C-alpha positions in Angstrom: 290.9 279.7 90.7 290.0 276.1 91.7 292.0 273.5 89.8 291.2 269.9 88.8 294.0 267.3 88.3 293.9 264.8 85.4 296.1 261.7 85.7 296.7 258.7 83.5 299.2 256.0 84.2 301.3 253.8 82.0 302.3 250.7 84.1 305.1 248.5 82.8 304.8 244.9 84.1 307.6 242.4 83.5 306.0 239.1 82.6 307.1 236.0 84.5 308.3 234.0 81.5 311.4 231.9 81.7 312.8 233.3 78.5 312.6 236.6 76.7 309.8 237.7 74.4 311.7 237.1 71.1 314.6 234.9 72.1 315.5 231.9 74.2 317.8 233.9 76.6 317.0 233.6 80.3 315.2 236.4 82.2 316.5 235.5 85.7 317.4 238.5 87.8 320.9 239.2 89.2 323.1 237.6 86.5 326.5 239.3 85.8 326.2 242.0 83.2 325.7 240.9 79.5 325.6 237.2 80.3 321.9 236.8 79.5 321.9 238.6 76.1 322.0 236.3 73.0 322.5 237.2 69.3 318.8 238.1 68.9 318.9 240.5 71.9 322.1 242.1 70.6 320.7 242.6 67.1 323.4 240.7 65.3 322.9 240.7 61.5 320.8 237.9 60.1 319.0 237.0 63.4 315.2 236.8 63.5 312.8 237.2 66.5 310.4 234.4 67.4 307.4 235.3 69.6 307.2 233.7 73.1 303.7 232.1 73.3 303.8 232.3 77.2 303.9 236.1 77.0 300.8 236.2 74.8 299.1 233.8 77.1 299.8 236.1 80.1 298.6 239.2 78.2 295.3 237.4 77.4 295.0 236.4 81.0 295.2 240.0 82.1 292.8 241.1 79.5 290.2 238.6 80.6 290.7 239.6 84.3 289.8 243.3 83.5 286.9 242.4 81.2 288.7 243.8 78.2 288.5 243.0 74.5 291.2 240.5 73.6 292.1 241.2 69.9 291.9 238.2 67.7 294.5 239.8 65.5 297.3 242.1 66.8 300.5 243.4 65.3 304.0 244.1 66.5 305.6 247.4 65.3 309.0 249.0 65.4 309.3 252.0 67.7 312.4 253.8 66.4 314.7 255.8 68.7 318.4 255.8 69.4 319.8 255.2 72.9 322.9 253.3 74.0 321.0 250.5 75.7 318.8 249.8 72.7 321.1 247.8 70.4 318.7 247.5 67.4 318.0 251.2 67.2 314.3 250.4 67.7 312.1 248.7 70.2 309.6 246.0 69.2 306.2 247.0 70.6 302.6 247.2 69.6 301.0 250.4 68.4 297.8 250.5 66.3 296.6 246.9 67.0 297.4 245.9 70.6 296.5 242.6 72.1 294.2 244.0 74.8 291.9 247.0 74.6 289.0 248.7 76.6 289.0 247.2 80.0 288.0 248.5 83.4 289.2 248.2 87.0 287.4 249.1 90.2 289.5 250.6 92.9 288.6 251.1 96.6 289.1 254.6 98.0 288.6 256.0 101.5 285.3 256.0 103.4 284.1 252.8 101.6 284.1 254.6 98.3 285.0 253.0 95.0 285.8 254.3 91.5 286.0 252.5 88.1 289.1 253.4 86.1 289.2 252.7 82.4 292.0 250.7 80.8 292.7 252.0 77.3 295.0 249.2 76.2 297.6 246.7 77.3 300.2 245.8 74.8 303.2 243.5 74.6 306.7 244.9 74.1 310.4 244.2 74.8 312.4 246.0 77.4 315.6 247.8 76.7 318.9 247.3 78.4 320.2 249.3 81.3 322.8 252.1 81.5 325.1 252.0 84.5 326.8 255.1 85.7 328.0 254.4 89.3 331.3 252.6 88.8 332.7 254.0 85.6 334.1 257.4 86.6 332.6 259.7 84.0 331.7 256.9 81.6 328.6 254.8 81.1 328.4 251.0 81.1 325.7 249.1 79.2 324.2 245.9 80.6 322.0 244.2 78.0 320.7 241.4 80.2 317.2 243.1 80.3 317.1 243.7 76.5 314.3 241.6 75.2 312.6 241.0 78.5 308.8 240.7 78.0 306.7 243.6 79.2 303.0 244.2 79.3 302.4 248.0 79.2 299.0 248.8 80.8 297.7 252.2 79.7 294.9 253.8 81.7 292.3 256.3 80.7 292.9 259.8 82.2 290.3 259.0 84.8 292.2 259.7 88.0 291.8 263.0 89.8 294.3 262.8 92.7 297.6 261.2 93.6 295.7 259.0 96.1 293.5 257.7 93.3 296.5 257.0 91.1 298.2 255.2 94.0 295.1 253.1 94.7 294.9 252.1 91.0 298.6 251.2 90.8 298.3 249.1 93.9 295.2 247.3 92.5 297.1 246.5 89.2 300.0 245.2 91.3 297.7 243.0 93.3 296.0 241.7 90.2 299.1 240.7 88.2 300.4 238.8 91.3 297.1 237.1 91.7 297.2 236.1 88.0 300.8 234.9 88.5 301.9 236.7 85.4 304.5 238.8 87.3 306.3 238.8 90.6 305.6 242.6 90.8 309.1 243.1 92.4 309.6 246.9 92.3 313.1 246.8 93.6 314.1 244.6 90.6 312.3 246.7 88.1 309.5 244.2 87.5 306.8 246.8 88.1 307.2 250.4 87.3 305.1 253.3 86.2 305.0 256.5 84.1 302.5 259.1 85.3 300.9 261.7 82.9 299.8 264.7 84.9 297.9 267.8 83.9 295.7 270.4 85.6 292.8 272.5 84.3 290.3 275.0 85.8 287.5 273.0 87.4 284.6 272.7 85.0 286.7 273.0 81.9 286.1 270.2 79.4 289.5 270.2 77.5 292.6 268.8 79.2 295.5 270.9 80.1 299.1 270.3 78.8 300.5 267.2 80.4 303.9 266.3 81.7 305.1 262.7 81.9 307.0 261.6 85.0 309.1 258.6 84.1 310.1 255.4 85.9 308.3 255.6 89.3 308.9 252.3 91.1 307.3 252.7 94.6 303.8 253.5 95.8 305.2 256.2 98.1 307.2 257.9 95.3 304.3 258.0 92.8 302.1 259.8 95.3 304.8 262.3 96.2 305.9 262.8 92.6 302.3 263.5 91.4 301.6 265.9 94.2 304.7 267.8 93.5 304.0 268.0 89.8 300.4 269.2 90.5 301.8 272.0 92.7 304.4 272.9 90.2 302.0 273.2 87.3 299.4 275.3 89.3 302.1 277.6 90.5 303.5 278.0 87.0 300.1 278.8 85.4 299.1 281.2 88.3 302.5 282.9 87.9 301.7 283.7 84.3 303.8 280.8 82.8 302.8 277.9 80.5 303.2 274.2 81.1 305.1 272.6 78.2 304.7 269.0 77.2 307.8 267.2 78.4 309.2 264.1 80.1 310.3 264.7 83.7 312.2 262.6 86.3 311.3 262.5 90.0 314.2 263.2 92.4 313.1 261.5 95.7 316.0 263.1 97.7 314.9 266.6 96.8 311.2 265.6 96.5 310.9 267.4 93.1 310.5 266.7 89.4 312.9 268.0 86.9 313.0 268.1 83.1 314.5 265.1 81.3 313.6 265.8 77.6 310.8 267.2 75.5 307.9 264.8 75.1 307.9 262.9 71.9 304.8 262.4 69.8 303.9 259.1 68.2 305.2 260.3 64.8 308.6 261.0 66.3 309.0 257.2 66.7 308.1 256.4 63.1 306.1 253.4 64.0 305.7 250.7 61.3 304.8 247.0 61.4 307.8 244.8 62.1 308.5 242.9 58.9 310.2 240.1 60.8 307.1 239.2 62.8 303.8 237.9 61.5 300.5 239.3 62.9 299.4 237.5 66.1 296.3 235.4 65.5 294.5 234.4 68.7 291.8 231.8 68.4 288.6 231.4 70.5 289.9 228.1 71.7 293.1 229.7 73.0 291.1 232.4 74.8 288.9 229.8 76.4 291.9 227.8 77.5 293.3 230.8 79.2 289.9 231.7 80.8 289.9 228.3 82.5 293.2 229.1 84.3 291.8 232.3 85.9 292.0 232.2 89.7 289.5 233.7 92.1 290.2 237.4 91.5 290.8 239.9 94.4 287.3 241.5 94.2 285.6 238.1 94.2 287.7 236.9 97.1 287.1 240.1 99.1 283.3 239.7 98.6 283.5 236.0 99.6 285.5 236.8 102.8 282.7 239.2 103.8 279.8 236.9 103.4 281.5 233.6 104.1 283.5 234.6 107.1 281.5 237.6 108.4 284.4 240.0 108.1 284.1 243.7 107.6 284.9 245.0 104.1 288.0 246.6 105.5 289.3 243.4 107.1 288.5 241.5 103.9 290.3 244.2 101.9 293.5 243.9 104.0 293.5 240.1 103.9 293.0 239.9 100.1 295.7 242.5 99.3 297.9 239.6 98.2 297.0 236.1 97.2 299.6 234.7 99.6 298.1 236.6 102.6 294.6 235.5 101.7 295.8 231.9 101.5 297.5 232.3 104.8 294.3 233.5 106.5 292.2 230.7 105.1 294.7 228.1 106.2 294.8 229.7 109.7 291.0 229.8 109.9 290.8 226.1 109.0 293.4 225.1 111.5 291.8 227.2 114.2 288.7 225.2 114.1 286.7 227.8 112.2 287.1 230.9 114.3 287.3 233.4 111.4 287.0 236.6 113.3 289.8 235.7 115.7 291.9 234.4 112.9 291.5 237.7 111.0 292.4 239.7 114.1 295.6 237.8 114.6 296.6 237.8 111.0 296.0 241.5 110.4 297.3 242.5 113.8 300.1 240.5 115.4 301.3 238.7 112.3 301.4 241.7 109.9 302.9 243.8 112.6 305.8 241.4 113.1 306.2 241.0 109.3 306.4 244.8 108.8 308.8 245.1 111.7 311.3 242.7 110.2 310.6 243.5 106.6 309.4 240.0 105.7 306.8 238.8 103.2 304.0 236.5 104.5 305.7 233.6 102.7 308.8 234.2 104.9 306.9 234.1 108.2 308.5 232.0 110.9 305.0 231.4 112.2 303.1 229.2 109.8 299.4 229.3 109.3 299.2 225.9 111.0 301.1 227.2 114.0 298.9 230.4 114.3 295.7 228.4 113.9 296.8 226.0 116.6 297.5 228.9 119.0 294.0 230.4 118.2 292.5 227.0 119.0 294.1 227.2 122.5 292.5 230.7 123.0 289.1 229.4 122.0 289.3 226.4 124.4 290.5 228.7 127.2 293.9 227.0 127.5 295.4 230.4 127.2 294.1 234.0 127.4 294.5 236.6 124.7 297.2 238.2 126.8 299.2 235.0 127.2 298.7 234.3 123.5 301.0 237.2 122.8 303.8 235.5 124.7 303.1 232.3 122.8 303.2 234.1 119.5 306.5 235.8 120.3 308.0 232.4 121.3 306.8 230.8 118.1 308.2 233.6 116.1 311.6 233.1 117.8 311.6 229.4 116.8 310.6 227.8 120.1 308.1 225.4 118.6 304.3 225.4 118.1 301.7 226.7 120.5 301.3 223.5 122.5 305.1 223.1 122.9 305.5 226.7 124.1 302.6 226.5 126.5 304.0 223.4 128.1 307.6 224.6 128.2 306.7 228.0 129.8 303.8 226.8 132.0 301.4 229.3 130.4 298.2 227.3 130.8 295.4 229.6 131.9 293.9 229.2 135.4 290.2 228.4 135.0 289.6 226.7 138.4 287.0 228.9 140.1 288.1 227.9 143.6 291.7 228.8 142.9 290.7 232.2 141.4 288.4 232.9 144.4 291.3 232.2 146.8 293.6 234.6 145.0 290.9 237.3 145.0 290.3 236.8 148.8 294.1 237.2 149.4 294.2 240.4 147.3 291.2 241.9 149.1 292.8 241.0 152.5 296.1 242.6 151.5 294.5 245.9 150.3 291.9 246.9 153.0 292.1 250.6 152.2 291.3 250.2 148.5 288.6 247.7 149.4 286.9 250.2 151.7 287.3 253.0 149.1 285.7 250.8 146.4 282.8 249.9 148.6 282.4 253.6 149.5 281.7 254.3 145.8 285.1 254.6 144.0 284.2 252.2 141.2 287.4 253.0 139.3 289.4 250.9 141.8 287.9 247.8 140.2 290.7 248.0 137.6 293.2 248.0 140.4 291.9 244.8 141.9 291.8 243.1 138.4 295.5 244.1 138.0 296.5 242.7 141.4 294.8 239.4 140.7 296.4 239.1 137.3 299.7 240.0 138.8 299.3 237.4 141.5 298.5 234.7 138.9 301.3 235.9 136.5 298.6 236.7 134.0 297.3 233.2 133.8 293.8 233.7 135.4 290.9 233.7 133.0 290.0 237.4 132.6 286.3 236.8 132.3 286.1 234.6 135.4 288.2 237.2 137.3 285.8 240.0 136.4 282.7 238.0 137.3 284.0 236.7 140.7 285.5 240.1 141.6 282.2 241.9 141.1 280.5 239.5 143.5 283.3 239.5 146.1 283.8 243.3 146.1 280.1 244.0 146.4 280.3 242.2 149.8 
């Protein structure tokens, strides 16, 4: 039987507010346990939550960016469950009336294909604390620093049909929230994580199969692996005569498998009801318009502009706009280079990204600034250095030896463009290799590369490659 996969994602985005969603406690990462949890977060008797306006503003900003409906009236509810890291015994979230509903997001797939994924809703909620198991020898420690941290939970429609589509969608959301500057998207610190709902059904069947939810996936690589494993598990189970049960599962990256965590709760298990301590959120048209004015150029708009304004391919534009910081770096490089967009794109997507990946750095941490890279590209364009010499210059700049002009001067890397000087080197090479010269003139055209190599070796790579090729062709032909 041929099977079809159905996937929906619930992405939890930590909002980049300075304080928590219902209290004034700080949200900074890395503080000692339980030093950033105030009386409101700890649910002391008599305390009352107060909504953080900045969190609402960020939620509205996201809603506008995905062309969603921003609710003029939304309600916070209590989601009741008991867990050691949830001091109140309930989580304040949104249920029937979320702040954002019915948006869409277009994702780019392979072979220049795209797909529109529906966004069911995005609602505000508070995070729980964290259970710590490593250092307590059979006991569990509770750190409530995260309790009350503002989250935007983005729930997709079940529109994805493969792990690759789900990963592309998650990456697009990650890019978008960073463009909007509503989250740093740091997966290692828990600022961006995902639950995946996965089911399978016979191809052509209209009704969905029974889904399993894979909790707390915090890397693009793991979400793809976890979903693919879960698809294989469910198909094997059904084909073996078993039945998929609705449950929550965890992904074990070491074993590359999912395993049961608990039976999947239904909404009525949480006994949702409106939080009596919080008024409904009323959002005015003026507020929405103020937020709309703060929207930046969004990733899709920027990618399109890079194609028509700079003449880049859709692929190049997609790579360069994958993050707002990288796009800004490219544009600053292109401007400094004197307007050579294609060469700037090649160096940013090639040498620069390669070095950043090698050393595990973000573009904002690059030792080679946009001004330095643009200055080096300008020296390629004016024939001061060749592309080959430029790699030496880039490496020296990366190692902190100064900008391009300083490196070129210190290392004597100026390209040889004097026609007479190049002709003299070519004459010497021909004289030193009479057998190869005779063979070339007898029809062994492949020896042309040999002569180019000898000339470049004699000039320590400084001769202008284009001039070398042109002069060599004439000289070797007799």
